[in-house]
Z-matrix of the N, CA and C atoms (Angstrom, degrees):
N
C 1 1.540
C 2 1.626 1 101.81
N 3 1.361 2 110.28 1 134.18
C 4 1.432 3 110.25 2 175.94
C 5 1.527 4 112.47 3 -80.38
N 6 1.294 5 115.67 4 154.82
C 7 1.530 6 122.37 5 -169.30
C 8 1.463 7 108.77 6 -63.11
N 9 1.248 8 123.05 7 -18.67
C 10 1.488 9 125.70 8 -179.33
C 11 1.526 10 111.10 9 -89.18
N 12 1.295 11 117.58 10 -11.98
C 13 1.422 12 119.68 11 -179.11
C 14 1.533 13 108.30 12 -88.81
N 15 1.265 14 119.92 13 143.17
C 16 1.430 15 129.23 14 178.78
C 17 1.453 16 109.34 15 -92.61
N 18 1.410 17 119.51 16 139.29
C 19 1.456 18 118.66 17 176.98
C 20 1.465 19 110.86 18 -66.71
N 21 1.290 20 120.79 19 140.02
C 22 1.464 21 125.69 20 -177.51
C 23 1.511 22 109.59 21 -115.89
N 24 1.265 23 115.33 22 149.97
C 25 1.494 24 121.74 23 178.93
C 26 1.547 25 107.29 24 -89.92
N 27 1.319 26 113.49 25 131.82
C 28 1.588 27 118.90 26 176.64
C 29 1.533 28 103.84 27 -78.46
N 30 1.340 29 111.42 28 108.92
C 31 1.476 30 120.39 29 177.68
C 32 1.485 31 114.64 30 -115.12
N 33 1.250 32 118.38 31 166.47
C 34 1.559 33 121.18 32 172.97
C 35 1.583 34 99.71 33 -57.20
N 36 1.369 35 106.92 34 166.22
C 37 1.481 36 113.02 35 168.34
C 38 1.497 37 121.17 36 -57.34
N 39 1.256 38 123.34 37 156.86
C 40 1.368 39 129.63 38 -178.92
C 41 1.502 40 107.41 39 -61.41
N 42 1.382 41 118.92 40 -37.86
C 43 1.413 42 125.77 41 177.63
C 44 1.528 43 109.58 42 -65.89
N 45 1.276 44 121.14 43 -39.31
C 46 1.457 45 122.18 44 172.95
C 47 1.443 46 117.72 45 -65.20
N 48 1.444 47 115.45 46 -38.08
C 49 1.488 48 119.48 47 175.49
C 50 1.463 49 110.04 48 -72.22
N 51 1.289 50 123.69 49 -34.59
C 52 1.418 51 125.66 50 -179.70
C 53 1.534 52 112.67 51 -67.87
N 54 1.343 53 114.50 52 -38.42
C 55 1.436 54 116.02 53 179.51
C 56 1.387 55 125.25 54 -65.03
N 57 1.371 56 112.93 55 -29.72
C 58 1.417 57 116.87 56 174.83
C 59 1.556 58 120.95 57 -67.67
N 60 1.263 59 117.43 58 145.86
C 61 1.411 60 123.38 59 177.54
C 62 1.580 61 109.50 60 -97.06
N 63 1.350 62 121.88 61 124.14
C 64 1.530 63 123.46 62 -177.14
C 65 1.460 64 107.43 63 -125.44
N 66 1.488 65 110.90 64 119.76
C 67 1.470 66 111.49 65 -178.85
C 68 1.571 67 110.37 66 -92.80
N 69 1.325 68 116.65 67 167.76
C 70 1.512 69 112.64 68 -176.47
C 71 1.451 70 112.79 69 -76.08
N 72 1.309 71 120.87 70 -5.93
C 73 1.526 72 122.22 71 168.35
C 74 1.530 73 111.25 72 -86.28
N 75 1.388 74 122.25 73 -4.53
C 76 1.435 75 118.04 74 172.56
C 77 1.632 76 110.59 75 109.03
N 78 1.300 77 114.42 76 -5.96
C 79 1.366 78 120.35 77 -174.75
C 80 1.616 79 106.12 78 -72.77
N 81 1.314 80 121.63 79 123.42
C 82 1.460 81 124.60 80 173.37
C 83 1.503 82 114.64 81 -112.92
N 84 1.243 83 116.88 82 140.11
C 85 1.410 84 119.27 83 -176.23
C 86 1.599 85 108.83 84 -137.21
N 87 1.189 86 114.19 85 135.67
C 88 1.504 87 123.73 86 -177.68
C 89 1.550 88 106.00 87 -110.13
N 90 1.261 89 118.79 88 102.64
C 91 1.388 90 125.25 89 -175.55
C 92 1.704 91 111.73 90 -66.75
N 93 1.307 92 114.38 91 -31.73
C 94 1.460 93 119.75 92 179.26
C 95 1.456 94 107.58 93 -66.92
N 96 1.286 95 124.30 94 -44.65
C 97 1.483 96 123.91 95 -176.10
C 98 1.559 97 110.78 96 -102.94
N 99 1.285 98 123.86 97 -13.82
C 100 1.437 99 122.23 98 -175.76
C 101 1.520 100 112.96 99 82.45
N 102 1.309 101 118.13 100 -2.84
C 103 1.405 102 123.16 101 -174.89
C 104 1.521 103 113.71 102 -78.68
N 105 1.272 104 119.36 103 146.10
C 106 1.486 105 124.75 104 -178.22
C 107 1.477 106 111.89 105 -132.85
N 108 1.220 107 116.18 106 146.17
C 109 1.449 108 124.76 107 -171.35
C 110 1.548 109 106.66 108 -136.76
N 111 1.328 110 116.16 109 161.89
C 112 1.519 111 120.63 110 171.18
C 113 1.574 112 106.90 111 -127.85
N 114 1.326 113 117.04 112 125.95
C 115 1.429 114 115.29 113 177.15
C 116 1.472 115 110.27 114 -114.50
N 117 1.330 116 118.43 115 159.43
C 118 1.446 117 122.15 116 175.89
C 119 1.370 118 118.99 117 -76.75
N 120 1.340 119 123.89 118 -173.04
C 121 1.412 120 120.16 119 175.97
C 122 1.544 121 115.90 120 -58.68
N 123 1.264 122 115.12 121 -43.99
C 124 1.411 123 121.72 122 177.02
C 125 1.518 124 116.78 123 -59.73
N 126 1.315 125 114.05 124 -43.58
C 127 1.441 126 123.86 125 171.02
C 128 1.352 127 115.47 126 -56.70
N 129 1.465 128 118.26 127 -43.28
C 130 1.400 129 123.91 128 178.25
C 131 1.516 130 112.27 129 -60.96
N 132 1.349 131 114.30 130 -47.03
C 133 1.480 132 120.08 131 -179.89
C 134 1.587 133 109.02 132 -64.12
N 135 1.277 134 117.26 133 -40.92
C 136 1.518 135 120.24 134 174.71
C 137 1.485 136 109.77 135 -61.75
N 138 1.257 137 124.43 136 -53.01
C 139 1.438 138 122.69 137 176.36
C 140 1.466 139 115.94 138 -52.26
N 141 1.279 140 118.96 139 -42.56
C 142 1.487 141 118.73 140 173.80
C 143 1.495 142 108.14 141 -64.21
N 144 1.388 143 122.40 142 -49.26
C 145 1.546 144 119.90 143 -178.50
C 146 1.435 145 112.45 144 -63.73
N 147 1.342 146 122.43 145 -36.03
C 148 1.490 147 121.17 146 179.53
C 149 1.422 148 112.74 147 -54.03
N 150 1.379 149 117.57 148 -35.12
C 151 1.520 150 122.06 149 -176.01
C 152 1.669 151 105.41 150 -71.83
N 153 1.230 152 120.22 151 -16.72
C 154 1.492 153 123.63 152 177.28
C 155 1.448 154 113.90 153 -98.95
N 156 1.291 155 119.57 154 -40.18
C 157 1.554 156 117.42 155 -172.86
C 158 1.494 157 106.21 156 -148.24
N 159 1.423 158 109.90 157 164.89
C 160 1.415 159 120.13 158 172.02
C 161 1.515 160 110.19 159 -122.62
N 162 1.390 161 110.58 160 2.28
C 163 1.536 162 120.68 161 -174.65
C 164 1.456 163 105.96 162 -73.56
N 165 1.405 164 115.35 163 113.50
C 166 1.443 165 124.42 164 -179.39
C 167 1.585 166 114.95 165 -58.78
N 168 1.308 167 116.33 166 -35.94
C 169 1.472 168 119.73 167 178.64
C 170 1.552 169 112.89 168 -67.64
N 171 1.380 170 114.14 169 -43.81
C 172 1.538 171 121.89 170 172.99
C 173 1.503 172 110.16 171 -62.23
N 174 1.226 173 120.71 172 -41.13
C 175 1.412 174 126.72 173 -177.45
C 176 1.612 175 108.47 174 -59.51
N 177 1.332 176 109.35 175 -55.99
C 178 1.524 177 119.39 176 -178.95
C 179 1.551 178 107.81 177 -57.38
N 180 1.382 179 118.35 178 -50.31
C 181 1.497 180 119.98 179 173.61
C 182 1.523 181 113.74 180 -48.27
N 183 1.272 182 114.43 181 -46.92
C 184 1.467 183 116.54 182 -173.69
C 185 1.533 184 107.74 183 -69.61
N 186 1.292 185 119.44 184 -41.16
C 187 1.427 186 118.63 185 175.81
C 188 1.576 187 114.05 186 -62.10
N 189 1.207 188 109.56 187 -41.61
C 190 1.618 189 114.62 188 177.57
C 191 1.502 190 111.38 189 -62.89
N 192 1.364 191 118.97 190 -28.83
C 193 1.384 192 122.94 191 -174.63
C 194 1.597 193 106.15 192 -74.81
N 195 1.383 194 113.52 193 -38.00
C 196 1.392 195 122.12 194 -173.68
C 197 1.610 196 118.81 195 -84.06
N 198 1.382 197 108.56 196 -31.47
C 199 1.499 198 115.54 197 -175.81
C 200 1.479 199 114.44 198 -134.02
N 201 1.265 200 120.54 199 154.17
C 202 1.340 201 129.29 200 178.52
C 203 1.440 202 118.32 201 -84.04
N 204 1.415 203 116.82 202 69.88
C 205 1.371 204 124.64 203 179.76
C 206 1.501 205 114.06 204 -130.09
N 207 1.226 206 119.28 205 165.66
C 208 1.565 207 118.98 206 178.42
C 209 1.567 208 106.16 207 -87.10
N 210 1.306 209 110.18 208 156.99
C 211 1.441 210 118.12 209 177.69
C 212 1.508 211 121.47 210 -47.83
N 213 1.441 212 111.57 211 -47.60
C 214 1.496 213 118.26 212 176.91
C 215 1.497 214 107.98 213 -59.51
N 216 1.282 215 115.05 214 -48.48
C 217 1.632 216 114.94 215 -178.36
C 218 1.495 217 112.55 216 -62.28
N 219 1.281 218 119.81 217 -32.43
C 220 1.499 219 128.05 218 -178.48
C 221 1.533 220 105.16 219 -66.92
N 222 1.345 221 112.69 220 -51.25
C 223 1.443 222 117.54 221 179.18
C 224 1.570 223 116.58 222 -64.08
N 225 1.267 224 114.99 223 -43.34
C 226 1.530 225 117.97 224 168.34
C 227 1.448 226 117.47 225 -57.46
N 228 1.228 227 117.72 226 -43.31
C 229 1.489 228 126.52 227 -175.23
C 230 1.605 229 103.44 228 -67.24
N 231 1.346 230 113.73 229 -49.68
C 232 1.533 231 115.06 230 176.94
C 233 1.578 232 112.82 231 -56.16
N 234 1.307 233 116.72 232 -50.39
C 235 1.464 234 116.28 233 179.49
C 236 1.499 235 112.99 234 -62.80
N 237 1.282 236 121.67 235 -39.59
C 238 1.452 237 123.93 236 176.32
C 239 1.464 238 111.33 237 -62.94
N 240 1.296 239 119.70 238 -40.29
C 241 1.489 240 126.59 239 -175.98
C 242 1.553 241 105.73 240 -69.52
N 243 1.362 242 116.15 241 -43.85
C 244 1.463 243 119.23 242 179.84
C 245 1.583 244 111.24 243 -65.32
N 246 1.277 245 121.66 244 -36.08
C 247 1.470 246 127.99 245 176.49
C 248 1.553 247 105.71 246 -63.71
N 249 1.330 248 117.28 247 -45.16
C 250 1.453 249 118.71 248 -177.32
C 251 1.527 250 108.71 249 -67.74
N 252 1.258 251 121.59 250 -35.03
C 253 1.555 252 123.80 251 179.33
C 254 1.429 253 105.89 252 -68.63
N 255 1.372 254 123.99 253 -41.67
C 256 1.501 255 124.64 254 -178.24
C 257 1.503 256 108.54 255 -61.66
N 258 1.331 257 117.59 256 -33.31
C 259 1.574 258 116.55 257 -177.82
C 260 1.518 259 105.50 258 -77.12
N 261 1.257 260 119.86 259 -40.29
C 262 1.529 261 120.77 260 -173.11
C 263 1.472 262 114.96 261 -81.42
N 264 1.414 263 119.26 262 -35.46
C 265 1.398 264 124.16 263 -173.07
C 266 1.535 265 108.49 264 -108.35
N 267 1.342 266 112.22 265 67.11
C 268 1.448 267 116.54 266 171.31
C 269 1.516 268 111.26 267 -72.94
N 270 1.354 269 114.26 268 140.69
C 271 1.470 270 126.28 269 -178.52
C 272 1.489 271 108.02 270 -80.32
């Protein structure tokens, strides 16, 4: 990776992220599969952010602004959540 490139998070496709319905309470519904999930407050913030950016630094900064966690923990949680999304939201 070149020094000018920002690290990106490997997320499901934009189409997969756009098709899911997400309520303010953290209920997530995928109308394509009929599957539903519940996410916590951090997951809800991340789902909203994933629709805006894949930039890991921006995602970490946004989580740090919303939650009292360290940068390493925020990054780890983001990457783990992105991995879970890739498994559940196949395009």
